[in-house]
ROSEMI-696388 format. One record per residue: residue in one letter; x, y, z of N, C-alpha, C in turn. Coordinates in steps of 0.1 Angstrom, whole numbers, plus 5000, padded with zeros to 4 digits. Example, Ala and Ser with C-alpha at 12.3 -4.5 7.8 and 13.67 -1.06 7.14 Angstrom:
% residues 2
a513249435078512349555078513249675078/s512849785071513749895071512950005079/
This chain:
% residues 198
m321733254019322233214005323733134009/a323933034001325132944002325932973990/t327432973993328332983982329632903982/e330232873972331332793973332432883979/r333132813991334232923997335632853996/p336532913990337932853990338532844003/l339332744005339932714018341432674017/f342232714025343432704023344132744012/d344132854008344432943998343932873984/g342632813983342132763970342532623970/a343332533978343532413976342232313979/i341432383986340232303989339132393989/s337932343986336632433985335532353993/t334532433997333432384004332132494001/t330832454002330032544001329132564014/f328932674019328032714030327432854032/p326632894038326033014037327033134042/l326633234033327433374035327433424049/r326333374058326133444071327433394080/f328133314076329433264083330533334078/h331233404089332333504086333633444089/d334733454082335933414084336533464097/v336833364107337333394120338833474118/s339633424108340833494106340933644105/d339733704102339733844100339533904113/m339233834123339033854137340233824145/r340733714146341733674153342633574146/q343833524151344433424147343933284146/v344133204135343533074134344832974132/p344932864137346132784134346232774118/d347432734115347532694099346632594094/n346632504102345932354098344232384098/q343732514103342232514102341932644095/e340532624091339832714085338532754093/a338232844100337032864109336332984105/f335032964107333933044102332933054112/v332233174115331333214128330233274121/d328933254126327833354125327633394139/p328233524142328333604155326933604161/n325933624150324633674157323733534162/r324433424160323933294166324933214173/d326233264173327333184178327433024173/e327133034162327232894153328532904146/s329132804145330532794140330732664130/l331632684121332132564112333432584110/i334232474113335632434112336132354105/i336932364096337532264087338932244091/e339332134095340832114102341431984095/l342732014092343631904086344431844097/l344431724100345231644112346031534103/e347031514111347731404106346931274110/f347131184098346131044098346530974111/k345330934118345530854129345330714126/h346430634125346330504121345830424131/d345930444145345330364154343930384155/v343030464149341630474150341030404138/g340030314140339430234129338330334122/d338130294110337230354100335730364107/n335430254112333930254115333530354124/a334430384135334030484146334830584146/s335530624134336330744136335730884138/a334530894134334131034137333531054151/a333130934158332930934171334030944181/w334930894176336530894183336931034183/f336831104173337331244170336331344179/l335031314179334131384186334431374200/h334731264208335031244220336431324224/d337231294214338631374215338431514218/l337631584209337331714208336731774222/v335931684228335231704241336231734251/t337331634250338331644261339231744259/e339531794246340531884242339732024245/q338632044247337732174250337432174264/d337732054271337232064285335732044287/g335231994277333631974277333231884287/e332031874290331331754301330131684293/g329831574298328631514295328431484279/c329331454273329231434257328331304256/t327331314248326431214243326431194229/v326831084222326731074207325231044205/i324731114197323131104194323031014183/e323931034172323830974158325130944153/q325330844146326630794140326330714127/s327030764118326730704104327730594101/g327530484092328530374088329430474080/v330530384075331430424066330830434051/v331230544045330830594031332030634024/e332030564011333130604004332930723995/a333630813993333630923987334530923972/p333930873963334730843951335030973944/g334331093948334731233942335931283946/l336231223958337331253965338431133964/s339131113954340031003953341531053950/f342631003955343731023953344330893949/g345130893938345730743933344430633932/n343230673928342230593925341630523941/i342230563951341630523964340730633968/p339430603970338530713974338730733990/a338230853993338330884007337230834013/i337230804027336230734034335730854046/v334330854046333630954052332830884063/t333030924078332030894088331631024093/t330431014099329831124108329431084119/a329231194129328831174143328131304147/v327131284154326431404160326431394174/g326931494183326931474198326331604204/q326231594217325731704226326831724238/m326931824242327931844252327531984257/a328331994271328432114279329632164277/v329932294272331132354271331232504272/s332432554277332432704280333232754265/k333132904264333632964254335032994258/g336032984251337333044254337933004268/r338433104274338933074287337933074299/q336433084295335533104305335532954315/g335132964327335232844334333932774333/r333632654340332632544339331232624343/e331432714351330132784356329432844344/a330132884332329532944320329332854309/q329132734311329032634300327632654293/n327832614280326632634272326332494268/i325132444264324732344259324832344244/v325732254237326032264222325732124216/r325132134204325232034196326232024186/v326931934184328131924176328131814164/y328331874154328031774140329531774134/l330031634133331431614128331531504119/a332331534107332631444098334131434098/n334531314095335731274096335831224080/i336731304071337031264058338531214057/r338731084056339930994057340631004042/l341631074042342531084030343731004033/k343530884034344630784037345830784028/e345630814017346830824005347730934008/v347131044014347931144017348031174033/g348031074040348231064055347431174061/t346231194058345331324065344031284070/d343731324082342231314086341731464085/v340831484078340131604076338831614086/l338731704093337531704102336731854099/v335531814096334431924093333631924105/t333532034114332932034126332132144126/a330832114131329732254130329232264145/y329232364151328732374165327432464164/e326432414172325032474173324732484187/p324832624192324432614206322832594207/l322632524218321132494221320632574233/v321432574242321232664255322232754258/i322132884258323132964263323233004279/n324332984284324233004299324433164301/p323633214312323633354314324933414317/l325733334322327533384324328133364314/s327833314302328633294290328833424283/e329833444276330033574269329133574257/s328733464253327733464241326433514245/a326033524258324633574262324533714260/s325333804258325433944255324933954240/v325333874231324933884218323733804213/v323733684217322733564213321533594223/g321833614236320733604247320733474254/a320533494268320633354275319333264274/g319533144278318333054276318332964262/l317332914260317032844246317232944235/v318132884225318432954214317232944203/v316833054197315633044188316132974176/s315332864171315732774161315932864148/a316832794140317232844127315832864117/m315032764120313732754112312932884115/q312832904127312033024132312733164127/s313933154126314633274121314933284106/g314333184099314233184086315733154079/i316433084085317833054079317932904079/m319232864072319332734070319832664084/p319232564088319532494100320832434100/m321532434111323032404112323132254106/s322232184110322332024105322532034089/e321632124082321832134068323132214062/v323532314071324832374068325932264066/f325932174079326832064081326831974067/k325631934065325531824053326031904040/l325732024038326232084026327632104026/a328232154035329732184036330332034035/v329931924040330531794037330331744024/s329131754019328831694008329431773994/t329831883996330531983985331931993988/f332531923996333831924000334831883987/k335531963983336631923973338031963974/v338831883968340231903968340531933954/h341132063954341532123939343032093937/n343932103948345132083948345832003959/w346131873955346531763965347931793969/n348831893964350031923969349931993983/l348832043987348632084001349131994012/f348731864008349131774019350531724017/d351131674029352531634029352431504023/p353731454018353631304011353231204023/p352531124019352031004028353430954039/l353030924050354230874058354430734056/
């Protein structure tokens, strides 16, 4: 079951399944992020507010952020599987300027936390870049879906090593649908959350 979830003290909201628990209940999360995890499947959903990247074009912004994410997480072998064109989001307008949304789906090998490369899992990553230019912010909505869990990964003890049982077989909403729902229901309730444009 999916429900609307308040983010950043209610300034933003989006909808996704209740099986995703707030990571801040378990550990510290940076102030510019809201992170949620389904510990039984090691799937996660992260909403992040970043300073607007003026040097990144709208067309390929999601793919650019996806590659940046791989580098930041010391991932390997990132392949972009799918990339959308630019879509305007009139429901997300500030000063009559609609937000621009692009998405990308990729696959990479990445380790959990501080584990080394020998413990890398194969993960599908869904990333949406919601560009709120008028308030100088790039919003990232990122969903992680493990496909193969390495026996040396700390995830193996909970999820099990090897191919992950598909969401459909488990009778739950697939991560691709969780991602689409979170992006399509993303709302800003309080624009004061954002610093004034640069």
